[in-house]
VMD Tcl script that draws the C-alpha trace (Angstrom):
set ca {
  {56.13 -49.68 -41.65}
  {57.88 -52.19 -39.37}
  {61.47 -52.91 -40.33}
  {62.14 -56.61 -40.63}
  {64.92 -58.75 -42.05}
  {62.53 -59.68 -44.88}
  {62.03 -55.99 -45.75}
  {65.78 -55.33 -45.79}
  {66.28 -58.39 -47.99}
  {63.52 -57.22 -50.36}
  {65.11 -53.77 -50.70}
  {68.61 -55.19 -51.21}
  {67.59 -57.80 -53.78}
  {65.27 -55.40 -55.62}
  {67.89 -52.69 -56.11}
  {70.65 -55.19 -56.86}
  {68.48 -56.58 -59.66}
  {67.34 -53.14 -60.84}
  {70.92 -51.85 -60.83}
  {72.06 -54.88 -62.82}
  {69.42 -54.21 -65.48}
  {70.47 -50.55 -65.65}
  {74.10 -51.61 -65.98}
  {73.22 -53.82 -68.95}
  {70.85 -51.57 -70.92}
  {71.59 -48.15 -69.40}
  {68.10 -47.51 -68.02}
  {65.07 -49.00 -66.21}
  {66.19 -48.91 -62.57}
  {63.02 -47.05 -61.51}
  {60.86 -49.32 -63.68}
  {62.26 -52.56 -62.25}
  {62.44 -51.45 -58.62}
  {59.02 -49.81 -58.59}
  {57.40 -52.78 -60.31}
  {58.84 -55.32 -57.86}
  {58.21 -53.23 -54.75}
  {54.65 -52.30 -55.78}
  {53.87 -55.98 -56.29}
  {54.63 -56.65 -52.62}
  {54.20 -53.34 -50.76}
  {51.79 -50.40 -50.72}
  {52.30 -48.18 -53.76}
  {53.17 -45.11 -51.67}
  {55.86 -47.06 -49.82}
  {57.23 -48.43 -53.10}
  {57.52 -44.93 -54.60}
  {59.37 -43.57 -51.56}
  {61.80 -46.50 -51.49}
  {62.57 -46.01 -55.18}
  {63.43 -42.30 -54.89}
  {67.01 -42.11 -53.60}
  {68.54 -44.97 -55.66}
  {66.77 -43.63 -58.75}
  {68.06 -40.10 -58.19}
  {71.65 -41.10 -57.37}
  {72.07 -43.49 -60.29}
  {70.45 -41.15 -62.80}
  {72.09 -37.89 -61.72}
  {75.49 -39.30 -62.69}
  {74.08 -40.27 -66.09}
  {72.61 -36.76 -66.37}
  {75.82 -34.87 -65.66}
  {78.38 -36.98 -67.52}
  {78.33 -36.82 -71.31}
  {79.24 -33.29 -72.32}
  {75.75 -32.10 -73.25}
  {74.31 -31.20 -69.84}
  {73.97 -27.44 -70.33}
  {72.72 -27.65 -73.92}
  {70.13 -30.29 -72.97}
  {68.90 -28.18 -70.05}
  {68.44 -25.23 -72.41}
  {66.64 -27.41 -74.93}
  {64.33 -29.23 -72.52}
  {63.82 -26.77 -69.65}
  {60.15 -26.36 -70.53}
  {59.61 -30.13 -70.60}
  {61.37 -30.49 -67.22}
  {59.46 -27.62 -65.62}
  {56.09 -28.92 -66.80}
  {57.03 -32.42 -65.62}
  {57.70 -31.07 -62.14}
  {54.39 -29.19 -62.24}
  {52.50 -32.32 -63.29}
  {54.10 -34.32 -60.49}
  {53.27 -31.66 -57.91}
  {49.55 -31.74 -58.63}
  {49.21 -35.46 -59.38}
  {50.76 -36.60 -56.10}
  {47.65 -35.27 -54.35}
  {46.07 -38.59 -55.39}
  {48.54 -40.47 -53.18}
  {46.80 -39.07 -50.09}
  {43.98 -41.57 -50.53}
  {44.06 -44.73 -48.41}
  {43.08 -47.22 -51.12}
  {45.69 -47.12 -53.87}
  {44.28 -50.03 -55.90}
  {43.34 -47.72 -58.75}
  {46.80 -46.13 -58.77}
  {48.43 -49.57 -58.79}
  {46.34 -50.33 -61.85}
  {47.73 -47.18 -63.50}
  {51.24 -48.41 -62.72}
  {50.54 -51.92 -64.01}
  {49.01 -50.65 -67.25}
  {51.89 -48.20 -67.73}
  {54.38 -51.07 -67.46}
  {52.38 -53.18 -69.92}
  {52.15 -50.35 -72.48}
  {55.81 -49.44 -72.04}
  {56.97 -53.04 -72.46}
  {54.76 -53.61 -75.51}
  {55.81 -50.33 -77.13}
  {59.49 -51.13 -76.60}
  {59.10 -54.59 -78.12}
  {57.11 -53.49 -81.16}
  {59.06 -50.26 -81.75}
  {56.46 -48.60 -83.99}
  {57.71 -46.04 -86.47}
  {57.57 -42.64 -84.81}
  {56.63 -39.63 -86.95}
  {59.17 -36.79 -86.99}
  {58.38 -34.31 -84.24}
  {61.24 -31.82 -84.48}
  {59.07 -29.10 -86.02}
  {56.61 -29.31 -83.14}
  {59.11 -29.72 -80.30}
  {58.42 -26.35 -78.66}
  {54.69 -27.09 -78.51}
  {54.98 -30.77 -77.64}
  {57.58 -30.55 -74.87}
  {55.34 -28.92 -72.22}
  {52.49 -31.32 -73.05}
  {54.79 -34.35 -72.83}
  {56.21 -33.02 -69.59}
  {52.78 -32.53 -68.03}
  {51.62 -35.99 -69.12}
  {54.79 -37.65 -67.81}
  {54.53 -35.73 -64.56}
  {50.89 -36.70 -64.13}
  {51.67 -40.40 -64.62}
  {54.70 -40.14 -62.35}
  {52.67 -38.45 -59.61}
  {49.92 -41.07 -59.85}
  {52.06 -44.19 -60.16}
  {55.73 -43.34 -59.66}
  {56.57 -44.41 -63.22}
  {58.49 -41.84 -65.26}
  {58.92 -43.63 -68.61}
  {55.75 -42.62 -70.49}
  {55.37 -40.66 -72.63}
  {58.78 -38.99 -72.26}
  {60.98 -41.92 -73.40}
  {59.11 -42.49 -76.72}
  {59.11 -38.71 -77.22}
  {62.88 -38.48 -76.78}
  {63.28 -41.43 -79.15}
  {61.13 -39.64 -81.75}
  {63.48 -36.65 -81.64}
  {66.19 -38.98 -83.00}
  {69.04 -37.47 -81.02}
  {72.53 -39.00 -81.12}
  {72.75 -41.92 -78.67}
  {74.94 -40.11 -76.12}
  {72.58 -37.13 -76.01}
  {69.55 -39.42 -75.76}
  {71.02 -41.33 -72.81}
  {72.00 -38.11 -71.06}
  {68.58 -36.56 -71.70}
  {66.92 -39.59 -70.09}
  {69.20 -39.23 -67.08}
  {68.22 -35.57 -66.73}
  {64.50 -36.33 -67.04}
  {64.60 -39.20 -64.54}
  {66.69 -37.17 -62.07}
  {64.29 -34.23 -62.22}
  {61.34 -36.59 -61.84}
  {62.84 -38.29 -58.77}
  {63.71 -34.95 -57.18}
  {60.26 -33.53 -57.93}
  {58.56 -36.62 -56.51}
  {60.62 -36.38 -53.34}
  {59.91 -32.68 -52.82}
  {56.22 -33.08 -53.59}
  {55.79 -36.06 -51.26}
  {57.70 -34.27 -48.50}
  {55.51 -31.16 -48.82}
  {52.39 -33.33 -48.55}
  {53.80 -35.24 -45.55}
  {53.91 -38.48 -47.53}
  {57.66 -39.05 -47.11}
  {58.32 -40.78 -43.76}
  {61.90 -40.40 -42.53}
  {62.15 -44.13 -41.84}
  {61.34 -44.98 -45.46}
  {63.66 -42.24 -46.69}
  {66.50 -43.81 -44.72}
  {65.66 -47.26 -46.06}
  {65.64 -45.80 -49.57}
  {69.15 -44.46 -48.97}
  {70.28 -47.95 -47.97}
  {69.12 -49.14 -51.40}
  {71.77 -47.01 -53.12}
  {74.63 -49.41 -52.36}
  {73.07 -52.57 -53.86}
  {71.92 -50.47 -56.84}
  {75.49 -49.31 -57.52}
  {76.85 -52.84 -57.04}
  {74.21 -54.08 -59.46}
  {75.24 -51.48 -62.04}
  {78.85 -52.68 -61.86}
  {77.70 -56.28 -62.28}
  {75.45 -55.30 -65.18}
  {78.22 -53.42 -66.98}
  {80.40 -56.51 -66.68}
  {77.62 -58.77 -68.00}
  {76.93 -56.41 -70.92}
  {80.34 -57.18 -72.42}
  {79.43 -60.87 -72.78}
  {75.72 -60.64 -73.55}
  {73.62 -59.75 -76.57}
  {72.01 -56.46 -75.54}
  {69.27 -56.92 -78.14}
  {68.31 -60.35 -76.81}
  {68.41 -59.17 -73.21}
  {66.14 -56.22 -74.02}
  {63.59 -58.58 -75.56}
  {63.53 -60.75 -72.43}
  {63.48 -57.68 -70.20}
  {60.52 -55.97 -71.88}
  {58.52 -59.22 -71.91}
  {59.24 -59.45 -68.18}
  {58.03 -55.86 -67.73}
  {54.73 -56.76 -69.42}
  {54.33 -59.82 -67.18}
  {55.15 -57.78 -64.07}
  {52.60 -55.12 -65.05}
  {49.98 -57.82 -65.61}
  {50.78 -59.35 -62.24}
  {50.35 -56.01 -60.46}
  {46.94 -55.44 -62.06}
  {45.80 -59.02 -61.40}
  {47.12 -59.11 -57.85}
  {45.40 -55.82 -57.03}
  {41.90 -57.04 -57.86}
  {41.90 -60.83 -57.82}
  {44.51 -62.28 -55.47}
}
mol new
graphics top color blue
foreach p $ca { graphics top sphere $p radius 0.5 }
foreach p [lrange $ca 0 end-1] q [lrange $ca 1 end] { graphics top cylinder $p $q radius 0.2 }
display resetview
């Protein structure tokens, strides 16, 4: 990839926007950044650029909150199976034509946005947690390895466990941090992580953090419910654009 002023501007604006969204609703930096970057760049490049800002912003969320150790003990099997799923699924990124994988990403965004808007009643899953966690982890890891997206099905699953809000937010931070780290290690082992892109991904950390500060300031004066509605509709539109752009435009 040739570094240009346009590329730097794309990275800066993307992570500033993604960080702002995360500052407002407490999540979605990988979703926003990956969606925007994949709409303009190759999917493999988009995934690599997303890694460092995603890890840095989520690892803080993972550690702070007072439940880190207990959540690791509770979800270690989910996290381990997620890493395993990512490791095997990233083999698909070795192919030259990633149109099919972009479609997976686009459809994942559409389903995620629609699910979040509709908020269907989730059946209680506490009794089956030990059996479901490794399956959810594998499925999330497989989708993450194929498309870079780490939201499905782990976020709805965590919601169905009906944890207290602080634990839920911290559990998401842990899952997203492990996913970003696993993606990075897997891509590096398969020689799909160019140093130049890794450096550019590191540059994206600063605008992401600035965006989070801006978002936290905006959140105090904005209806979070209304913003989430607009955001998830935008996610659906972005997913539709990625699918359409891949095959038609």
